[in-house]
Phi, psi and omega in degrees: 000144181293132182298329179293322177292323178296316178297317180296317181294316180296319179297315180295320178294316180298314179296321179296318180297318180297314181293323177295319178296318178296320177296320177295318178296317179297321178295317179296319180295319179293324176294317178296324180293325179292321182281341184265003182294134178247148179297136181272141178273147175294148182296126180269147177286141179294146180289137179292147179290144180296145182289138178266131180301149183298327180296320180293320178298319179296319180294316179296317179298318179297320179294320179293315180296320180295318184278328183258339180106185183287166177081018180259135178235121179278117183263327184208141176234127180237150173284143177278177180267024181104224183271004182298325181294322180293316180291324177295317178295323177297317178296320179298318180296317180294315180294325179291334179287342180270353181288128179276135180259140182254000000 
């Protein structure tokens, strides 16, 4: 048998085996996805943020104007998620200290 035909036949058999295996894997995954479907909940509207008293807004605005100077306008005040902001800022500070400057 011609060696070129043998190489071609082996290549075609190998590629066919790979594609059949991939099709079987895709079929098994699609079957598992059908059985694993969970009922979807309707999208809920986000809860409105609690209103901040006007006195607190005035104090925050005064603190911002004092620290940053004139011409500052406070557009929005949001409640944080607790202490996550402090720990996130700490991580940012630590990571920024590792940046090499050129």
